[in-house]
Structures are given as structure tokens and as C-alpha cells.
N, C-alpha and C positions, 0 to 999 in steps of 0.2 A: 361155375364159370367154365367156359370152353378151354380145353387143354390144347395149347399150341404145339407143345413138344411132349411126346411120351416115349421114353426109352425103357425097354424091358429086357433085362438080363443080357446087356450088350457086352460082347467080348471082342477084343481086337488083338491079334498077334501078328508078328512079323518074322519072316525067315524060317529056316529049317536047320536045326531043331527050332521050334517056335519060341519067340520071346513074347510073352503075354504082357501087353501094355495096359489094356483095360480088362478088369477082372470082374465080370458079372455085375455091371452097373445098371441100376434102375433108377429113373427119376422122371418127374413130370413138371412141366412149366406151364403156367396159365397164360392165356392170351393177355398181352399187355404188361407182362412182368419184365423187369430189367435184372438179369442174373449175371453175376460175376463169378467166373471159375478161377480159383487160385490154387496154388500148390508149388512145391519146389520144381526146379528144372528136372525133367524126366518123369514127373508124376503122372503124365498122361493128359494134361490140360488141352493142348492143341489137338491131340489125337481124338479126344472126346468131341471137340467142336467139329472136326473134319468128318467123323463118321455120322454125327448127328445131322450135319448139313448135306450129306451125300457126296461130299468131295472125296471121300475115301470109302472103300467097301468095308462092311462088317465081316468079322469071322463067324460070329454067332449072335443071335438076338434079333430084336425088332425095334425100328424107329418109326414112329408115326408123327408126321408134321401136318397139322390142321386136319387130322383124321385120315391121312393117306400114308400108306406104307411106301416111302420113297425108294427103298431098296428092292421093291418089286417092279419099279418102273423100267421100261426100256430106255435106251439112251436119249431118244427123241422126247419122250414124256418127261424125263428128268431134266433135260435142258430147258424145256418150255416151263416147267414148274419152277425151276430155279431162277430163271430170268424174269418170271412174272411175280413170284411170291417172295423171293429172297433177295437180300442185299448183302454184300461182303465187303469188309474193311480189314486190311492186313497191316502188318508192321511196316511193310514197304508199300508205297502208294500204287505202283504198277500203272502209272499214267504212260500213254504212248508219247514218246518224245517229239514226234513230228506233228502232233495235233495241239491245238490251243486248249486252254482250260475248258472253255465252253464245249468244244468238240469232244473232249474226253468225257465230260459229264453226259453228253448225249449219246455216247456209244451204245449203251444198252437199248435205248429207244430206236437206234438205227436198225438193230436186228429185227424189229417189228415194224419198220417203216413208219415210226411215229416221231421222227426227229422234229418235224415242223410243229406237230401237235404239242410237243413237250418243251419247246424252246422257252416259252414264257415261264414254265415251271422251273426250268434250269436256271434262268436268270434270277428268279425269286430265291432259289436256294443259294445262289452265289451272293446275293445281297444279305441274306440271313447269316451266312457263314463268313461274311466280310472278305470275300474274294472276287467281288464284282470288278475290281480294278485289274484283275488277272484275266478278264474275259478273252482277250486276244493274245495272251502270253503263252508261249510254250513252256513246258516244265523247267527247262534250263534257265528260264528267266524268273522263276518263282522260288520262294524260300521253302524250307522243309515243312513248316506249318501250313503255308498256303497250299502246297501240294497235297498234304494229308486232308485238309478241309475240302479240297476239290474232289479227292477220292471218296470222301463221305457223301458229298453231293451226288457223285456218280452212282453210289450204292443206293441212293434214295430216289433217283429220278423216276423209277417205275412204281413208286409208292408201295414198296414191299411190306408184307405183313410181318416179316421176320428179318432181323438184321443180325448177322454173325460177325463178330469183331475179334480178330486174333492179334493181341498185343497192339492195339491201335495207337498207343502213345509211345511204343518202344523206341522209336528213332527220334523222339522230340524232346526238347528241353522242357523244364517244368512249366513255364508260362504257356507254351503251345500245347503241352499235354493237358493242362487245365482247360484250355479253350476247347479242345476236342472232347473232353469228358463232359463239359457243359452242353455242347451240342448234342451228344448222345442222350444225356439226361433230358434235355428239352424235347428231342424227338420222341422219346419214350412217353413223357408226360403229356405233351401237346397232341401228338398224333396217335398215341396208343400202340406204337410199334413195339413188338416183342423183341428184346435184345438179349443175346447170349454172348458174353464177352470174356475172353481169356486175358488175364493180366497178372504180372508178377508184382505190381505196385499196390501195397496194402491200402494206401490212401485213396487210390482210384477205385479199387475194388469196393471200398466203403461207400462210394457214391452210387453204387448199384443198390437196388431195393432188397436184394437177396444175394447171399454168397454161398457158393458150394466149394469146399476145399477138398482137393484130392491128395492122397498119400499112397504111393506105390500102386496106382491104378485103381484105387477104390475111393468111394466117397467117405471121407473121414468126418466131415462136419457139414451141416446144412443150416444156414441161419434161420430157416423156417422151423427149426426145432427137431428135424429128423436127423438121425445119425445112422450111419451104415457100418 
């Protein structure tokens, strides 16, 4: 099976003297996997997601996404690859307050002048995620759950191969958290989207097909049977 993510001996440190947050991590994720990253606060969960996705630079090591070393890209190449191949969902929705839900979802398509082409797709996503009634609403008129489901639709509008989610349920109540997790699980199962998700919620992590647990910047357990 094709490897979607391959991380080799990745190290990430901050500051001077350096604080080493990720300590020589190696892992591989197959195309179509749904992987949850867990661990205590400060264990390096979000840092791992950020360097794997190219949102942050590596100190040492190599990250291959779909066979390409993203940390060798120049800024233009990385921007294009990220917007075409990746989707991002964060703890906060980051919707633009002056735009409607539909306009927010279509923002990534606007960058490629594909807004009109993908409007039907956006409306279908809104129906699937039960936010079609928010089509013409700005974020201030929407609930927290509606805003987060809209943010997920925005992340999926370009049909990414890979979805990165950093605490996607962190600001939601249990009911809306379950809705978001069911959406992610459905996207993974039905569309085959590879998902790498950071969460501190054990029950939500258990909804992923594989769990990687970090302790002090190292992989402590991997539900695939590998231990580091």
C-alpha cells in the first residue's frame, strides 16, 4: 500500500539553548489511514502535526507526503501543494466574520479561480454536514458546532488527499464533538481521505483506526503494534 506520510528521524527544537520537543521520531502512515495522535499536554502532539504538514519547519529529519519531500519545496511549491493536496481543521474554526458560510467554504477554491466550478460541491458538503440552513449566515449567526462543521467543509472543498486535524473537537460540547468525529470517520471511510488528528479525548481517539501516543517527544505506543 502507498505510504501517504513517511517521517524519518524528525527532530524539532525551539529557542536557544534549544528545547527539544520532538526527539528523533520515525513513523509511516498508509494512504487511507485514520490516525489519532494522543499524549499529555506538552508531549509534542501538535508540533508533530505541524512539522508533518509543513506548517512548521523541521530542525532535523525528513518528511515525505505522497512521495514528495515537502521541506525541500520553495514557498510557492509548498503553497500550491498544501492548497491542492491538504485540508486543515483546527480547534478554532478561523472563519472570516464578514463572509457567509458558503463563501467561507469556497475560499480555497477562490485561490484557484474555481469558485463557480465548486459551488455545487460546497452545497453538497453543507447538506451532508447539516449546515445548509447556514448558507447565507455569517459566523456570528451560527452556533459553535455549525461553525466547526463549516470549517470542515472548507477543508474538504478541494478534495484533499490528506486532512490534518488539530483538536477539532476542543471547543465543542460532547454532542457536537461526536457529530464532528462522525463526519471525519465518514470522510475517511467513504472518500478514502488520509486523516492525521491530534486529540486529548481518549473516546474520540478510539474512533480513529490507529492511535499513536507520545510521551516527552517520543512515540511511546502505536496501536499498529510498534513501540518506540
